[in-house]
C-alpha positions as CSV (number, residue, x, y, z in Angstrom):
1,M,-5.6,-69.7,0.2
2,S,-6.9,-72.8,1.9
3,A,-7.0,-76.1,-0.1
4,L,-10.4,-77.2,-1.4
5,K,-11.3,-80.8,-1.8
6,P,-13.4,-82.0,-4.8
7,G,-17.0,-82.8,-3.8
8,N,-16.8,-80.7,-0.6
9,P,-16.6,-77.0,-1.8
10,A,-16.2,-74.3,0.7
11,L,-19.1,-71.9,0.8
12,L,-18.9,-68.2,1.4
13,L,-20.5,-67.0,4.6
14,C,-23.0,-64.4,3.8
15,S,-22.9,-61.2,6.0
16,A,-25.9,-59.0,6.7
17,A,-24.7,-56.7,4.0
18,C,-24.9,-59.3,1.2
19,L,-27.9,-61.5,2.2
20,A,-29.4,-61.0,-1.3
21,L,-26.5,-63.0,-2.8
22,L,-26.9,-66.8,-2.6
23,F,-23.9,-68.7,-1.4
24,A,-25.5,-72.1,-1.7
25,A,-25.1,-75.4,0.0
26,A,-27.8,-78.0,-0.6
27,G,-30.8,-77.1,1.5
28,D,-29.2,-73.8,2.7
29,E,-30.2,-70.9,0.5
30,V,-30.7,-67.2,0.8
31,R,-32.9,-65.9,-2.0
32,A,-33.1,-62.5,-3.5
33,A,-36.3,-60.5,-3.6
34,E,-38.4,-61.3,-6.7
35,S,-40.6,-59.1,-8.9
36,P,-44.2,-60.3,-8.7
37,A,-44.8,-59.1,-12.3
38,T,-42.0,-61.0,-13.9
39,N,-41.1,-63.7,-11.3
40,R,-37.5,-62.5,-11.7
41,P,-35.4,-60.9,-8.9
42,M,-35.3,-57.2,-9.0
43,K,-32.0,-55.4,-9.9
44,S,-31.5,-52.3,-7.7
45,P,-30.9,-49.1,-9.5
46,L,-27.3,-47.7,-9.1
47,P,-26.7,-44.4,-7.5
48,S,-25.2,-41.8,-9.8
49,A,-22.0,-41.8,-7.8
50,L,-21.4,-45.4,-8.8
51,D,-22.6,-45.1,-12.4
52,S,-22.4,-41.7,-13.9
53,G,-23.5,-40.5,-17.3
54,D,-19.9,-40.6,-18.4
55,F,-19.7,-44.3,-17.6
56,R,-23.0,-45.0,-19.4
57,R,-21.9,-43.2,-22.5
58,A,-18.6,-45.1,-22.4
59,R,-20.5,-48.4,-22.4
60,D,-22.6,-47.3,-25.3
61,A,-19.5,-46.3,-27.2
62,L,-17.9,-49.7,-26.4
63,V,-20.8,-51.6,-27.7
64,D,-21.1,-49.5,-30.9
65,R,-17.4,-49.4,-31.7
66,E,-16.2,-52.8,-30.5
67,V,-18.9,-55.3,-29.6
68,I,-21.2,-54.9,-32.6
69,P,-18.2,-54.9,-35.1
70,A,-17.0,-58.1,-33.4
71,G,-20.1,-59.8,-34.8
72,V,-22.4,-59.9,-31.7
73,K,-26.0,-59.5,-32.8
74,D,-28.3,-60.8,-30.1
75,P,-30.3,-57.8,-28.9
76,A,-30.5,-59.1,-25.3
77,V,-26.7,-59.5,-25.1
78,L,-26.1,-56.1,-26.6
79,A,-28.5,-54.6,-24.1
80,A,-26.8,-56.4,-21.3
81,M,-23.4,-55.0,-22.4
82,R,-24.9,-51.5,-22.3
83,R,-26.2,-52.0,-18.8
84,V,-23.6,-53.8,-16.8
85,P,-21.2,-51.4,-15.1
86,R,-17.8,-53.0,-15.9
87,H,-15.9,-50.4,-13.9
88,L,-17.4,-51.8,-10.7
89,F,-15.8,-55.2,-11.4
90,V,-12.2,-53.9,-11.6
91,P,-10.0,-52.2,-9.1
92,E,-10.9,-48.5,-8.7
93,P,-7.5,-47.3,-10.1
94,L,-8.5,-49.0,-13.4
95,W,-11.9,-47.5,-13.7
96,R,-10.8,-45.2,-16.5
97,E,-9.7,-48.2,-18.5
98,A,-12.9,-50.2,-17.8
99,Y,-14.5,-49.5,-21.2
100,A,-11.5,-50.2,-23.4
101,D,-11.8,-53.5,-25.2
102,H,-9.0,-55.4,-23.6
103,P,-8.4,-57.5,-20.5
104,L,-7.5,-56.0,-17.1
105,P,-5.7,-57.5,-14.1
106,I,-7.9,-58.3,-11.1
107,G,-5.2,-59.8,-8.8
108,L,-3.8,-63.3,-8.1
109,G,-2.6,-63.5,-11.7
110,Q,-6.1,-63.4,-13.0
111,T,-7.8,-61.1,-15.5
112,I,-11.2,-59.8,-16.5
113,S,-11.8,-60.7,-20.2
114,Q,-12.2,-58.1,-22.9
115,P,-15.8,-57.0,-23.2
116,S,-16.2,-58.1,-26.9
117,L,-15.2,-61.6,-25.9
118,V,-17.6,-61.7,-22.9
119,A,-20.4,-60.6,-25.3
120,L,-19.4,-63.2,-27.9
121,M,-19.3,-66.1,-25.4
122,T,-22.6,-65.0,-23.9
123,E,-24.2,-65.0,-27.3
124,M,-22.8,-68.4,-28.2
125,L,-24.8,-69.9,-25.3
126,G,-28.1,-69.0,-26.9
127,L,-29.7,-67.9,-23.6
128,T,-33.3,-67.0,-22.9
129,P,-35.0,-65.5,-19.8
130,G,-35.8,-69.0,-18.7
131,S,-32.2,-70.5,-19.0
132,R,-30.3,-72.0,-16.1
133,V,-26.6,-71.3,-16.7
134,L,-23.4,-72.4,-14.9
135,E,-20.2,-70.3,-15.0
136,I,-16.9,-71.9,-14.1
137,G,-14.4,-69.2,-13.0
138,T,-16.3,-66.3,-11.4
139,G,-13.2,-64.1,-11.4
140,S,-14.3,-60.5,-11.1
141,G,-18.0,-61.3,-11.4
142,Y,-18.4,-59.3,-14.6
143,Q,-19.3,-62.3,-16.8
144,A,-21.8,-63.5,-14.2
145,A,-23.5,-60.0,-14.2
146,V,-23.8,-60.1,-18.0
147,L,-25.3,-63.6,-17.7
148,A,-27.8,-62.4,-15.0
149,E,-29.1,-59.7,-17.4
150,V,-29.9,-62.4,-20.0
151,A,-30.7,-65.7,-18.3
152,G,-33.1,-66.7,-15.6
153,E,-30.8,-68.5,-13.1
154,V,-27.0,-68.0,-12.8
155,Y,-24.7,-70.2,-10.8
156,S,-21.0,-69.4,-10.6
157,I,-18.0,-71.2,-9.1
158,E,-14.6,-69.7,-8.2
159,I,-11.8,-71.7,-6.6
160,L,-9.8,-68.6,-5.3
161,R,-11.4,-67.4,-2.2
162,P,-10.2,-63.8,-2.3
163,L,-11.5,-63.4,-5.9
164,A,-14.9,-65.0,-4.9
165,E,-15.2,-62.6,-1.9
166,T,-14.4,-59.6,-4.1
167,A,-16.8,-60.7,-6.8
168,A,-19.6,-61.2,-4.2
169,V,-19.1,-57.6,-3.1
170,A,-19.0,-56.3,-6.6
171,L,-22.1,-58.2,-7.7
172,R,-24.0,-57.0,-4.6
173,R,-22.9,-53.4,-5.2
174,A,-23.9,-53.5,-8.8
175,G,-27.4,-54.9,-8.0
176,Y,-27.0,-58.5,-9.3
177,D,-28.7,-60.3,-6.5
178,R,-29.7,-63.4,-8.5
179,V,-26.2,-64.8,-8.9
180,R,-25.6,-67.9,-6.8
181,L,-21.9,-68.0,-5.9
182,R,-19.8,-70.9,-4.6
183,I,-16.1,-71.4,-3.7
184,G,-15.0,-74.7,-5.1
185,D,-13.4,-76.8,-7.8
186,G,-15.0,-75.8,-11.1
187,W,-14.0,-79.0,-12.7
188,Q,-16.6,-80.8,-10.6
189,G,-19.4,-78.4,-11.6
190,W,-22.5,-77.9,-9.4
191,P,-24.3,-81.3,-9.6
192,E,-27.1,-80.6,-7.2
193,A,-28.3,-77.7,-9.4
194,A,-28.0,-79.6,-12.7
195,P,-29.1,-80.0,-15.4
196,F,-28.0,-76.7,-17.0
197,D,-29.2,-75.3,-20.2
198,A,-25.8,-73.8,-20.7
199,I,-22.3,-73.9,-19.2
200,I,-19.6,-71.3,-19.7
201,V,-16.0,-71.8,-18.7
202,T,-13.8,-68.7,-18.4
203,C,-10.5,-70.5,-17.7
204,A,-8.8,-73.1,-19.9
205,P,-8.5,-76.8,-19.0
206,E,-6.5,-79.0,-21.3
207,E,-9.5,-81.2,-21.9
208,V,-13.3,-80.8,-21.4
209,P,-14.2,-81.9,-17.9
210,A,-16.5,-85.0,-17.9
211,P,-18.6,-83.7,-14.9
212,L,-19.6,-80.6,-16.9
213,I,-20.7,-82.8,-19.8
214,A,-22.8,-84.9,-17.4
215,Q,-24.4,-81.8,-15.9
216,L,-25.5,-80.3,-19.3
217,R,-29.0,-81.1,-20.4
218,E,-29.7,-82.7,-23.8
219,G,-29.4,-79.9,-26.4
220,G,-27.5,-77.8,-23.9
221,R,-24.5,-75.7,-24.9
222,L,-21.0,-75.6,-23.4
223,C,-18.7,-72.7,-24.3
224,I,-15.2,-73.5,-23.2
225,P,-11.6,-72.7,-24.0
226,V,-9.4,-75.8,-24.3
227,G,-5.6,-76.0,-24.5
228,P,-2.3,-75.7,-22.7
229,A,-1.5,-72.8,-20.4
230,G,0.5,-70.0,-22.0
231,A,-0.3,-71.0,-25.5
232,T,-3.1,-70.2,-28.0
233,Q,-6.2,-72.2,-27.0
234,E,-9.4,-73.1,-28.8
235,L,-12.7,-71.6,-27.7
236,R,-15.2,-74.3,-28.5
237,L,-19.0,-74.3,-28.6
238,L,-20.2,-77.8,-27.9
239,V,-23.8,-79.0,-28.0
240,K,-24.9,-82.2,-26.1
241,R,-26.6,-84.8,-28.3
242,A,-29.2,-87.2,-27.0
243,D,-26.6,-90.0,-26.7
244,G,-24.5,-87.8,-24.4
245,T,-21.8,-87.0,-26.9
246,L,-20.9,-83.5,-27.9
247,E,-21.3,-81.9,-31.3
248,R,-18.8,-79.1,-32.0
249,K,-20.5,-76.1,-33.5
250,A,-17.8,-73.4,-33.6
251,S,-14.3,-72.6,-32.5
252,H,-12.1,-69.5,-32.1
253,P,-8.5,-69.0,-31.2
254,V,-8.2,-67.5,-27.7
255,R,-5.9,-67.2,-24.7
256,F,-7.3,-67.7,-21.2
257,V,-5.7,-68.3,-17.8
258,P,-5.6,-72.0,-16.9
259,L,-8.3,-73.7,-15.0
260,T,-7.1,-74.2,-11.4
261,R,-7.9,-77.6,-9.8
262,A,-8.4,-78.2,-6.1
263,T,-5.6,-79.7,-4.1
264,P,-6.2,-83.5,-3.6
């Protein structure tokens, strides 16, 4: 993996096969097709070979047996969890495990989070169809896909190039053409796209990054795990006050992979 310098993130090159994904540099964007009726980009229907009835029934069972009992109530989030094909975001040998409520390995020492936690964190953001949301730690692309079902604009940053490239393919294959994906240091956020209504961090720093606070709008929500690597961390929901300080709304014990910083 090549070293990435803060403030100068590497950008994925978009092939003809994935033009609908946006790998954005300022002033250099490729936009997905938009639906005239909703002004929202259209999600392509999946062929049955990629999303069989068995997979759809497994998603419904997952939501009914795990996600709802975990306390998730937002109808939009529950609907998203029923629609997003999680199996397309894990290695094919793990497809049979895709709808169990536990993390799965995706390579490079990283994991895809358990679905109930993905749903909980998404609900904590309080998203609407008009929300602009930033994700730090694209990973497999699954959380970004769930966000794309609920929010209006989704930006996602991944520092590990192989993961970003795999996530780009998975998002394209699953039909999530609205996600804007960048390779870079998530600690620095995406300043030219700020302010964000919500920011979600799917890897754990030992402190809340100041650039992310600066890029959150007044009243915006930040959902972030904080704590040392290899130990129990605290999943915090923070809301930005008018004076720029953060109000803590909720916290849960969790364990995430650490946030990886760029090499100076």
